[in-house]
C-alpha positions as CSV (number, residue, x, y, z in Angstrom):
1,M,9.2,-10.1,13.6
2,S,10.5,-6.7,14.6
3,E,14.2,-6.4,14.5
4,P,15.5,-6.2,18.6
5,L,16.5,-2.7,19.7
6,S,20.0,-1.7,19.7
7,T,21.2,1.7,20.0
8,D,18.3,2.9,19.0
9,T,16.2,6.0,20.6
10,A,12.6,5.8,22.3
11,A,11.7,8.3,19.4
12,A,12.9,5.5,17.0
13,A,11.3,3.1,18.8
14,V,8.1,4.5,18.9
15,A,8.3,5.3,15.3
16,R,8.5,1.6,15.0
17,A,5.4,0.8,16.9
18,E,3.6,2.8,15.0
19,H,4.8,1.9,11.8
20,L,3.7,-1.8,12.7
21,R,0.7,-1.0,14.2
22,A,-0.4,0.7,11.4
23,L,0.2,-2.2,9.5
24,G,-2.1,-4.3,11.3
25,R,0.5,-6.1,12.9
26,L,-0.3,-5.3,16.2
27,D,1.8,-8.3,18.4
28,D,4.8,-6.8,16.6
29,A,4.0,-3.3,17.6
30,E,3.5,-4.2,20.4
31,R,6.8,-5.8,21.0
32,A,8.7,-3.4,19.8
33,A,7.2,-0.8,22.2
34,R,7.5,-3.0,24.8
35,T,11.5,-3.6,24.1
36,G,11.6,0.0,23.5
37,L,10.4,-0.1,27.1
38,A,13.1,-2.2,28.8
39,E,15.3,0.2,27.8
40,Y,13.6,3.5,28.5
41,P,10.6,2.6,30.6
42,E,10.1,5.9,31.6
43,D,9.3,7.3,28.4
44,P,6.1,8.7,28.0
45,A,5.6,8.0,24.5
46,L,6.3,4.6,24.4
47,L,3.8,4.3,27.4
48,R,1.3,6.3,25.0
49,A,2.4,3.8,21.6
50,L,1.7,0.8,24.1
51,S,-1.5,2.0,25.2
52,V,-2.3,2.8,21.5
53,V,-2.0,-1.1,20.1
54,L,-3.3,-2.4,23.2
55,L,-6.0,-0.2,22.5
56,G,-6.2,-1.8,18.8
57,A,-6.0,-5.3,20.2
58,G,-9.1,-5.8,22.3
59,G,-10.2,-8.4,24.1
60,G,-8.9,-8.2,27.6
61,R,-5.8,-5.7,27.4
62,H,-7.0,-3.1,28.0
63,A,-6.2,-3.5,32.4
64,E,-3.1,-3.3,30.5
65,G,-3.4,-0.1,28.6
66,L,-5.1,1.7,30.9
67,A,-1.7,0.9,33.0
68,A,0.3,2.2,30.2
69,A,-2.0,5.3,29.9
70,E,-1.8,6.1,33.4
71,A,1.9,5.9,33.7
72,A,2.4,8.0,30.5
73,A,-0.2,10.6,32.3
74,A,1.8,10.6,35.7
75,L,5.0,11.8,33.9
76,E,3.4,13.7,31.7
77,P,-0.5,15.2,33.3
78,D,-1.2,18.3,31.5
79,R,-0.9,16.5,27.7
80,E,-4.4,15.6,26.8
81,H,-3.4,11.8,24.7
82,P,-2.6,9.8,27.9
83,H,-5.8,11.1,29.3
84,R,-7.7,10.2,26.2
85,L,-6.1,6.8,26.1
86,R,-7.1,6.1,29.7
87,A,-10.9,7.4,29.1
88,L,-10.8,5.3,25.9
89,H,-9.6,2.6,27.7
90,L,-12.1,2.7,30.7
91,S,-15.2,2.8,28.5
92,M,-14.0,-0.6,26.9
93,M,-14.0,-2.1,30.5
94,D,-17.5,-0.4,31.3
95,R,-15.8,2.3,34.3
96,H,-17.9,5.0,32.3
97,G,-18.0,7.4,35.0
98,E,-14.6,7.6,34.5
99,A,-14.7,6.9,31.2
100,V,-16.4,10.1,30.9
101,E,-14.1,11.8,33.5
102,A,-11.1,11.2,32.0
103,G,-12.5,12.4,28.6
104,Y,-13.7,15.2,30.1
105,R,-9.9,16.4,31.2
106,A,-7.9,15.4,27.8
107,V,-11.2,18.4,26.0
108,Q,-10.3,20.9,29.2
109,L,-6.3,20.1,28.1
110,A,-6.8,20.5,24.5
111,P,-10.5,22.4,23.9
112,D,-9.5,22.7,20.1
113,D,-8.0,19.2,19.9
114,P,-10.1,17.6,17.3
115,F,-8.8,14.1,18.4
116,A,-9.6,14.9,22.2
117,A,-13.0,16.0,21.2
118,T,-13.7,12.3,19.2
119,G,-12.5,10.6,22.3
120,Y,-14.8,12.7,24.3
121,A,-17.5,12.2,22.0
122,R,-17.0,8.4,21.9
123,V,-16.3,7.7,25.7
124,L,-20.0,9.6,26.0
125,Q,-21.7,7.5,23.4
126,R,-20.6,3.9,25.0
127,A,-22.0,5.9,28.2
128,G,-25.4,6.2,26.7
129,R,-24.8,10.1,27.0
130,L,-26.4,10.6,23.3
131,T,-27.3,14.3,23.5
132,D,-23.8,15.0,24.9
133,A,-22.1,13.0,22.6
134,G,-23.8,14.7,19.6
135,R,-22.9,18.3,20.6
136,V,-19.0,16.9,21.2
137,A,-19.3,15.0,17.5
138,R,-21.0,18.9,16.0
139,R,-18.0,20.7,17.6
140,V,-15.6,17.8,16.2
141,V,-16.8,18.5,12.8
142,E,-16.3,22.6,13.4
143,L,-12.8,21.8,14.0
144,A,-12.2,19.1,11.6
145,P,-15.1,20.1,8.7
146,H,-12.7,18.5,5.7
147,D,-11.7,15.3,7.7
148,A,-14.2,12.4,6.5
149,A,-13.9,10.6,10.4
150,S,-15.2,13.9,11.7
151,H,-18.6,13.6,10.0
152,F,-18.4,9.6,10.4
153,L,-18.6,10.2,14.6
154,L,-21.4,12.3,13.9
155,A,-23.1,10.3,11.7
156,D,-22.3,7.3,13.9
157,V,-23.3,9.3,17.3
158,S,-27.1,10.8,15.4
159,S,-27.5,6.9,13.9
160,D,-27.6,5.8,17.8
161,S,-29.7,8.5,19.1
162,G,-32.7,8.0,16.4
163,D,-31.5,10.9,14.5
164,R,-31.7,9.5,11.2
165,R,-31.6,13.0,8.6
166,T,-28.8,14.0,10.4
167,A,-27.4,10.8,10.5
168,R,-27.9,10.2,6.9
169,A,-26.4,13.4,5.5
170,A,-23.5,12.9,7.4
171,Y,-23.0,9.5,5.9
172,L,-23.1,10.8,2.9
173,E,-21.0,14.1,3.5
174,T,-18.1,11.3,4.8
175,L,-18.6,9.2,1.6
176,R,-18.3,12.6,-0.2
177,L,-15.0,13.8,1.6
178,D,-13.4,9.8,1.3
179,P,-15.9,7.7,-1.1
180,A,-13.8,4.4,-0.1
181,H,-14.9,4.9,3.7
182,A,-15.5,1.3,4.2
183,G,-17.7,1.9,7.6
184,A,-19.0,4.8,6.2
185,R,-20.6,2.8,3.1
186,H,-21.5,-0.3,5.5
187,D,-23.7,1.6,7.9
188,L,-25.7,4.0,5.7
189,A,-26.4,0.8,3.8
190,V,-28.0,-0.7,7.2
191,L,-29.6,2.6,7.9
192,D,-31.3,2.3,4.1
193,S,-32.4,-0.8,5.5
194,R,-34.2,0.4,8.7
195,T,-35.9,2.9,7.2
196,H,-37.3,0.2,4.4
197,H,-34.6,1.3,1.3
198,P,-33.7,-2.5,0.4
199,G,-32.4,-1.9,-3.0
200,R,-30.0,0.8,-2.2
201,A,-29.3,-1.1,1.4
202,L,-28.1,-3.5,-1.0
203,R,-26.0,-1.7,-3.0
204,G,-24.6,-0.3,0.0
205,L,-23.2,-3.1,1.4
206,I,-22.1,-5.2,-2.0
207,D,-20.0,-1.9,-2.2
208,A,-18.9,-2.1,1.7
209,G,-17.8,-5.8,1.5
210,R,-15.9,-4.8,-1.8
211,L,-14.2,-1.9,0.1
212,D,-13.6,-3.6,3.4
213,P,-13.8,-8.1,2.1
214,S,-12.4,-8.7,5.7
215,A,-16.0,-6.8,7.4
216,T,-17.4,-9.5,9.1
217,G,-21.5,-8.3,9.1
218,V,-22.5,-7.9,5.1
219,L,-23.8,-11.6,5.0
220,R,-25.8,-10.8,8.1
221,N,-27.0,-7.9,7.1
222,V,-27.7,-9.1,3.6
223,G,-29.1,-11.2,5.4
224,A,-32.1,-8.9,7.2
225,V,-32.7,-7.2,3.8
226,L,-33.7,-10.5,2.2
227,W,-35.6,-11.0,5.1
228,Q,-37.7,-7.5,4.7
229,L,-37.6,-8.3,1.6
230,S,-39.5,-12.0,2.1
231,W,-42.0,-9.8,4.5
232,R,-43.2,-7.4,1.4
233,L,-43.5,-10.4,-1.1
234,R,-45.9,-11.9,1.3
235,M,-47.8,-8.7,2.2
236,L,-48.5,-9.2,-1.8
237,L,-48.9,-12.6,-2.2
238,L,-51.0,-12.6,0.9
239,V,-53.9,-9.5,-1.1
240,A,-53.5,-11.3,-4.4
241,V,-55.3,-14.9,-2.7
242,F,-58.5,-12.7,-2.0
243,V,-58.2,-11.4,-5.4
244,V,-58.1,-14.1,-7.3
245,L,-60.5,-15.8,-5.3
246,G,-62.8,-12.8,-5.8
247,A,-61.9,-12.8,-9.8
248,G,-62.9,-16.9,-9.7
249,G,-66.3,-16.4,-7.4
250,A,-67.7,-13.9,-9.4
251,D,-68.1,-16.0,-12.4
252,R,-71.2,-17.1,-12.2
253,S,-70.8,-19.9,-15.2
254,G,-70.8,-22.4,-13.1
255,D,-67.3,-23.6,-14.4
256,L,-64.6,-24.4,-11.9
257,T,-62.1,-22.9,-14.9
258,S,-62.6,-18.6,-14.6
259,N,-60.6,-16.4,-16.9
260,A,-60.8,-13.4,-14.8
261,A,-59.0,-15.7,-12.1
262,R,-56.6,-15.9,-14.7
263,I,-55.9,-12.4,-15.3
264,A,-55.9,-11.6,-11.3
265,A,-53.3,-14.3,-10.8
266,A,-51.6,-13.1,-14.1
267,L,-52.0,-9.6,-12.4
268,A,-50.3,-10.3,-9.5
269,L,-47.4,-11.9,-11.3
270,V,-46.2,-9.0,-13.1
271,V,-46.9,-6.8,-9.8
272,G,-44.4,-8.8,-8.0
273,A,-42.0,-9.0,-11.1
274,V,-42.4,-5.0,-11.9
275,L,-41.5,-4.5,-7.6
276,A,-38.6,-7.2,-8.2
277,W,-37.1,-5.1,-10.9
278,W,-37.7,-1.7,-9.0
279,T,-36.1,-3.3,-6.0
280,V,-33.1,-4.8,-7.4
281,R,-32.6,-2.2,-10.6
282,G,-28.7,-1.3,-10.3
283,L,-27.0,-3.5,-8.4
284,P,-23.5,-3.9,-9.0
285,R,-21.9,-7.2,-10.6
286,G,-21.3,-9.8,-7.8
287,T,-24.4,-8.9,-5.7
288,W,-26.5,-12.6,-6.8
289,T,-23.2,-14.4,-5.1
290,V,-23.3,-11.8,-2.3
291,M,-27.0,-13.1,-1.5
292,R,-26.6,-16.6,-2.9
293,A,-23.9,-17.1,0.2
294,A,-26.2,-15.5,2.3
295,L,-28.9,-17.5,2.3
296,A,-26.9,-20.3,2.5
297,A,-25.6,-18.8,5.9
298,D,-29.2,-18.7,6.9
299,G,-31.2,-21.9,6.8
300,P,-34.8,-20.7,7.9
301,L,-34.1,-17.5,5.1
302,A,-33.1,-19.7,2.4
303,G,-36.5,-22.0,3.6
304,T,-38.5,-19.0,3.5
305,W,-37.2,-18.0,-0.4
306,I,-38.4,-21.4,-1.6
307,A,-41.5,-21.6,0.3
308,L,-41.8,-18.3,-1.7
309,G,-41.2,-19.5,-5.0
310,L,-44.0,-22.7,-4.6
311,C,-46.5,-19.3,-3.9
312,L,-45.1,-17.7,-7.4
313,A,-45.4,-21.2,-9.2
314,L,-49.0,-21.4,-7.2
315,Y,-50.1,-18.0,-9.1
316,A,-48.8,-19.2,-12.4
317,T,-50.4,-22.8,-12.3
318,V,-54.0,-20.8,-12.1
319,V,-52.8,-18.8,-15.1
320,V,-52.9,-21.7,-17.0
321,T,-55.3,-23.6,-15.6
322,G,-58.0,-21.0,-14.4
323,V,-59.0,-22.5,-11.1
324,A,-58.5,-19.9,-8.6
325,V,-59.4,-22.3,-5.7
326,I,-55.6,-23.1,-6.2
327,V,-54.6,-19.7,-4.4
328,A,-56.1,-21.8,-0.7
329,G,-52.5,-23.5,-0.9
330,V,-50.5,-20.0,-0.4
331,W,-52.6,-19.4,2.5
332,I,-50.9,-22.2,4.1
333,V,-47.8,-21.6,2.9
334,L,-47.8,-18.1,4.4
335,L,-49.2,-19.6,7.4
336,G,-46.2,-21.7,8.0
337,L,-43.7,-18.8,7.5
338,A,-45.2,-16.9,9.6
339,V,-44.9,-19.7,12.2
340,L,-41.2,-19.9,11.1
341,A,-40.4,-16.4,11.3
342,V,-41.9,-16.4,14.9
343,A,-39.7,-19.3,16.2
344,V,-36.6,-17.9,14.5
345,G,-37.4,-14.4,16.2
346,I,-38.2,-16.7,19.6
347,G,-34.4,-18.2,19.2
348,R,-32.7,-15.7,18.0
349,R,-33.6,-13.4,20.8
350,R,-32.5,-15.9,23.1
351,R,-29.7,-16.5,22.0
352,N,-28.6,-12.6,21.5
């Protein structure tokens, strides 16, 4: 609980609200700002402090935050900060035209302020004007080249616009400047997943989860990487079916068993093991615990990997017995997994 305001000045109330906000105590920060405003109702710094707190609170608080920002802008129309806050609240309320106008007003008042430019880039990004957002984001990097946040902004906007090369370079620069930047670590991992580098993606996601244990998207994105890996293994197993059956059919001895089938099945298992090692090499400690949690959180995904384990067992059976036709069971399992994947995709699209 924040202490009630007595003889404190408005500046002290602003400092208290900002300190509590930095600690993540948003309710107390809001209470401190409103207590200060009860005594100093026309103090623009207190109005801005309240607007900042409500911006962080999110949810349905943006209308209140906008009102505070507009009151501050009326008291200090030539200061960029209240216009920037107006822009951000309007953007979160999907009033994009007004948000862009307010953001542009902020950068007009402070053309060399990286915070004003950052706010403008964000509202352009949310408005879907990604080319303009990218241009402004590059301006932010020019204004604050040694600030990790400026490079993270450029990476985020570039990723949205599909410029993956720029996004990756900017994420890496963010992490060079701030190795503990959990957001950059997480988003770079997601980018690696989209560009089909699942091993790098897993490493990045685990690191991001360590840096920010409160991050809610890590398990979901680990699950997405595991789905991607399951598709790769399915393709390998499907191709191997033809190889094993072909090797078994080439043996004209009339015997049901075939050494050629044994060799082909063993080769498929070796290739799968090498690819698995190549993917998981260098994963940090704790990865397997996170992967198990991701599987436990996604029933269809867990079922998929159990079925893939059954397929590997069928190949191992061919290695032992030499009966090539056993791998026909892999076709049945893979067909079932294809049906499951389609059903899961349709169901999740409907929920989204």
